[in-house]
N, C-alpha and C positions, 0 to 999 in steps of 0.2 A: 504494500500500500504506500502511496506517495504522500500520505497525510502525516506520517511520522517525521519529526524534525531531522532525524539522522539520515533520512533517505530522500528528502524532498528535492534538494538541489541535484543530486546524482540522477534521480529519475527524470527530472525536467531536461537535464543536459542530454540524456540518452534519447529522449523523445525528439528534442530539437535536432540533434545530429541526424537521426533517421529521417526526420521530416525534410531537412535540407537536401539530403542525398536523393530523396524521391523527387523533389522539385527539379534538381539538376537532370535527373533521368527523363522527366517529362519534356523539358526544353530540348534535350538532346534528340529525342525521338521526333519531336514536332518539327524542329528546324533543320536537323542534319539528316534525318531519315525520312525523306519526303514520301517514300513509298509506304510508310507505316499506315495501317488501316485505322479508321476512326475507332473501332472497337479497342485497339491497343491503347489509343490515347485515353479513351474513357476508363480503361482498366487502371491506368496510372493515376488518373484524376480521382478515382474512387479511393485509392490509397492515400492520396493527398488529403482528401476530405476526412478520412478516418483519423489520420494523425493530427489534423487541424483540430478536430473535436477533442482528441486525447490531450492535446496541448492546452486547450482552453476548457477542459472538463471541470467537474465539480471540485471546489476547494474546501469543502466541509464534509466531514463524515461523523455520523452519530451512531453509537453502538450501545447495546445493552449486554453487560457481562453475563447476565442470566435472563433467559426469556420467561421464566416462571419463578415466583417466590411464594412461600407458604407462611401463613400465620393463623390467627384465630380471633374471634370476636373479643374486643377489649384490648387487644395487643397493639404493638407498634410494628411498622414494617418500613423498609427502604426499597423503593423501586429504582433499580440501578440504571444509570444513563450517563454516558460520557461523550464528549465531542472533541474532534481533532480538526485543526485548521492548518492550511498551508501558509506559513508565515511569509513566504516569498511571493505569494500571489498578489497581483495588482489590487490595491485597495484593502488588503488584509489589515485588520486592526483599526481601520478608520470608522467602522460602524459598531454601534453597541450590539452586544449579543442579546437576543430575545429568546427566552426559554418558555415554552408553553406546554402544559400537560393537559390532556383531555382524556375522557373515558369513552370507550366505544360501546354503544348499546349492543345488546345480545344479538340483534338482527343486523348489525353493522350498517344501519341506514343513517345513523346520526352520531354526532360526537357531543359529549357534555363537557363544558368547561370545568376544569378543576383548579388550575393554578397558572399564573403567568408572571414572569419576572423580566425586567429590563433595567439594568443598572440598579439604582436604589428603589425603583418602583416595583412593588410586588402586590399581587392581589389573589386572594382565594375566593372561590365562588360557592354560593349556596351552602349545602350541608358540610362542606369542607372547611369553612371558615373557622380559624382557631385550631385546626387539626393538621394542617399541611404546611411544609416549609422545605426549602432546598437544603440538602445535606451540606453542600459547600466544602467538600473535603479537599478540593484543589481548584485551580483556575478553570479547568475543563470539566468539572463535575456538575452535571445537571440532575443528579439523583434526587428523587422526591421522597420525603419522609411523611408517612401518614400515621397519626396517633389515634388511639382509642377507636380501633376499627369496628365498623358496624357490618351487619349482614349485607347491606346494600353496597358496601365497598368492593365486594367480590366482582371480578371481571377483568377486562383487558384495558390497559392504559397506553396512550401514545405520547412519547416524548418528542417534541419538535424543537429544533434549534435553528434560529434564523440569524444570519449576518448579511446585511445588505440584500443583494439579490440571491444569495446562496441559502439553501435550507436543506435539511435532511431529517429523517425521523427514525424512531425505533419503537417497537411495541413490547410491553411487558405484561404478563398475565399474573394477577393476584388471586391465589387460591386460598380458601379458608378450610380449616379442619371443621368437620361437622357431620351431619346425618341428613339423608333424604328420606322423607316418609310420604306415603300416599294419604290423601285426605278427601273426605266428602262430608257434607253437613247433615243435620238431622233430617232434612227433606229426602235424603237418599242419594243413590248414585246417579251420576250424569245429570246434575242439576245446576251446574255453575257455568256461566259464560266466562270469558277471559278476565274481565274486570272484577267480577265477583270472586273468581279464583284467586286473583292477586290479594284482594281484601281478606279472604278466608285465611290465607297463609299469614298475613300480618296480624290477624286477630289471635293466632296461635303462636305468637313469638317466633315467626319464621318469615321467609320470603319465598316467592315462587322459584322453583329450581331451574337451573340452566340444563341444556342437553349434556354438557360435560359432567355436571354433577350427577345427573341421572345415570350416565354411562359408567362413571366410577362406582356408583352404588350397585349397578348391575354386575360389574366385575367383582364387587364384594359380596355378591350373593342375593341381591334384591330380586324377588320374583313377585310380580303383581299383574293380575289378569285384567285390570280395568284401565282404560286409557285416560290419561290426564294431561292437562295443559302444562306447557313449559314456558319459560320466560320469553322465548323468541316467537311465541304464538303458535308453535307446532303442538300437535297432540300425539303422544307416544306412550309406550308401556314396556317394562323390562320383563323378559322371560328367560329364566335359567333352566327350566324343565318344560320344554315344549309338550303340549298336550291339546286335546280337543276340549273346548274351543279356544284355547289360549295359544295362538300362533300356529296351530296345526301340529298333529302328532308326529309327522315325519319331517319336520323342519329343524333347522339348527337353532340353538339358543341365540338371543340377541335382543336389542332394543327395537321393538316394532314401531314403525312410523306411520301414523294416519295422515300425515301431511299438515297443511295449514288450513284453518277453518275460520269462518266469520267470527270475529271476537265478540260481537254483540248478540248474535242469534244462536250460535252453536253451543251445546252444553255437554260438559264432560266433568270428570273429577279433576284433581290437581295434584301435582307433586310439589311438596314444599321442602325447603332447606332451612336448617337451623344449626347453630353452633353452640359452644359452651356458654354458660351464663355466670353472672356474678351474684350468687345467692345460694340458698339451700333448698333443695327439693326433698320432700319427705312425706311419708304416710302418717297421717295424724292418728295417734292412739286415742280412741274414744270409747266410752263404755257401751254405747249402743250404735246400731246402724242408723243411717241418716237419709232424710229426703234431700233433694238437691238444694233447696233453700237453707236447710239446716247445715248442710255441708259448707256452703258459702260462708255462713255466719260462724261456724266452728273455726274455720281458718282465720277469719278476722279476729275472733276472740283470742287466737294464739299469736297475734301480731303478724299475720301473713295474709296471703290471698290464695284462693283456690287456683291450683296449677293449670297451665295450658298444655295442649297436646304437644307442642314443640318442646316444652320443658321435660315432659316425661320421656320423649324420644332421646333428647340430649342426655338426660341422666342415665338412661339405659345404655346408649351406645358409647358415650364418652367417659362415663364414670362407672359403668358396670353395675348400675343400680338393679337390685333384684328384690321383688316383693310379690308374694303369691296371694295378695288380697286385692280384689276388685274395688276400685274407688272412683268417685265422681271427678270429672274435670270440668273446666270452665265452660266448654261448649255444650255441656249436658251429656256428653258421652261417658261411658264407664269402661276403664281399661286397667291393665296391670302389666308391669314390666318383668320379664324373666330373662336373666342373663346366664342362669345355670339350669338348663332343662332337667326336669325330674318328673317322677310320677305325680299326676294330678296337677302339675304346674308346667304346661307346655312341654310335654315329654319329648317331642320330636325336634324342636329347634328353639334357639334363643330368639325372643321376639317381644314386642309390645302387643299383648293380646287384647283384642277388641271384643267387649261383651255386647255393646250396642248402645242405642239411645233410648233407654227405658223411660217410662212415665216418671216425671220428676217428683211425683208425690209418693213414689214407692220408697219404703224405708228398708232398703235391702243392702245398701253398700256403705263403705267407708268413704274417705276423701283423701286426695293428694293435695298438699299445700306447697306454696313456694314463698320463701321469705328472702327478699332482695337485700343485699349488703349495701350499706351507704358508701 
């Protein structure tokens, strides 16, 4: 690469020397070899243009040392990005360097502004205000630090560096440790349009999952026979054990794709994603079984709130939480988490077992609570 200081001049001199030799060759064939065909002249002209472009090519290179970084909700992360300039290029150093970070939407149709810096002027946008800043490890360091990560921070980020008319970009993916879970409301399966699906995940301390997150969950063993929305607007479902009518008995395992559907009219389930939490998830020890309203009040009396579906999945997957007692959750469902399969407690697999959406007046279950840490 000709962007490194120790090779810039050597590379330019080599290109220039080659360019001049080709110019001499062109003139020789045009003026001294009058019988030369037009095709031969065009051939040499093409080489001339090639080296002309190389000689006047890009003077700025942007690189990401890692194309993917990992973290978790509440943590801090650095998105790596460095730029290299040709110090001998005409105009180099006369323009201020502008660094801009944007987030690519899951469908790649839009970019969301995150942070921009030029000289002493710096600006963070929307939900990133107060949480993002440049690392500034060196003069050519454009790395971005994001603090107190949220579930919405997951995704791909673009680092763009601009100097005068020159610019270049690099893309870094931010991945979060977490768990994907299928979800449908009390109304039953296939009752959510895309916008309702997004809100359903948010209500359960989660966000709608991306295809990459669902794919990773499938590789980890997730098998679910009902199609659900993903963040890019597609409808898919993961199958590890093909069977009728789940992908077909004689087909290979995989993530089945229904394609893209009308976000307002089409109705499916949804796949949600959540990560670790800053608090305590627990089953409330109570002398009697509870109705739903009694369960809500019991958690409040204990200085907590009734837990959400995302929290029971996070406790089960990330903390290994195991309890063989069915309990109410905030959405009115009754579930229990098993990380150690045993007789009468999910004997075939580790899972968050779903009992259903019983009548809220039934006094048949306990309750799972969540107490957030300050």
